[in-house]
Each structure stands twice: as structure tokens, then as C-alpha cells.
C-alpha positions in Angstrom: 109.5 115.9 92.9 110.9 117.3 96.1 113.2 120.3 96.2 116.8 119.3 97.2 116.8 122.0 99.9 113.6 120.4 101.4 115.3 117.0 101.4 118.4 118.5 103.1 116.2 120.2 105.7 114.2 117.1 106.3 117.3 115.0 106.8 118.8 117.6 109.2 115.7 117.4 111.4 115.7 113.5 111.3 119.4 113.4 112.3 118.6 115.2 115.6 116.9 111.9 116.6 119.7 109.6 115.3 123.0 110.7 116.9 124.9 107.7 115.6 124.5 108.9 112.0 126.8 111.9 111.4 126.6 113.9 108.3 128.1 117.4 107.7 125.9 120.1 106.3 127.1 123.1 104.4 127.1 126.3 106.5 125.2 128.2 103.8 123.3 127.0 100.8 122.5 123.5 99.7 124.2 120.3 98.6 125.0 119.9 95.0 123.4 116.9 93.3 126.7 115.0 93.6 126.8 115.7 97.3 123.2 114.7 97.8 124.0 111.4 96.0 126.9 110.8 98.3 124.8 111.5 101.4 122.1 109.1 100.1 124.8 106.4 99.9 125.8 107.0 103.5 122.2 106.9 104.6 121.6 103.8 102.6 124.6 102.1 104.2 123.3 103.1 107.7 119.8 101.8 106.8 121.2 98.5 105.6 123.2 98.0 108.8 120.3 98.8 111.1 117.3 96.4 110.9 115.0 98.7 112.8 115.4 101.3 110.1 114.7 99.0 107.2 110.9 98.7 107.9 108.5 100.7 105.8 107.2 103.8 107.5 110.5 104.7 109.1 111.1 108.5 108.5 114.8 107.9 107.5 113.7 105.2 105.0 111.1 107.6 103.7 113.7 110.3 103.2 115.9 107.8 101.3 113.0 106.8 99.0 112.2 110.5 98.3 115.8 111.3 97.6 116.2 108.4 95.3 113.1 109.5 93.4 114.5 113.1 93.2 117.8 111.8 91.9 116.1 109.6 89.3 114.0 112.5 88.0 117.1 114.7 87.9 118.9 112.3 85.6 116.1 112.5 83.0 
């Protein structure tokens, strides 16, 4: 299971290459689980609307899969 701070950092680096996806990051610290869930919904919506991102092997798609896995493990 990934650390939420690693997921946050990974998304932040990915977003530098995707200017049309805008997400606010906290100035200090990390997102709460609820905030991470909300961000995952925003990313999922973006992925669903962009066919080039849907393919396997896309870094944004990989981030989304890792985040969903983390959130499922967190619920247990």
C-alpha cells in the first residue's frame, strides 16, 4: 500500500505535464483521506473525458489505480 503523501507528490509531478487538470494542493502537510477521495473523483472524471488517458500504462491512470487501491485498503 502506498503512503498518501507519496500519492500526493506523484500526482503533483504528473500535473506539471497536464495543465488542463487543475487541483489545489495544501501549502503544508498532506490531504486527508476525504480530500484524497475527492481528488481521485476529479482525476477519474478527467480520465473518463479524455480517451488518450484511458489506456493502460498512462501515468495518470496508474496514479488513479494506486489511489483506489490505497483507499480500499484504508477502509478495511
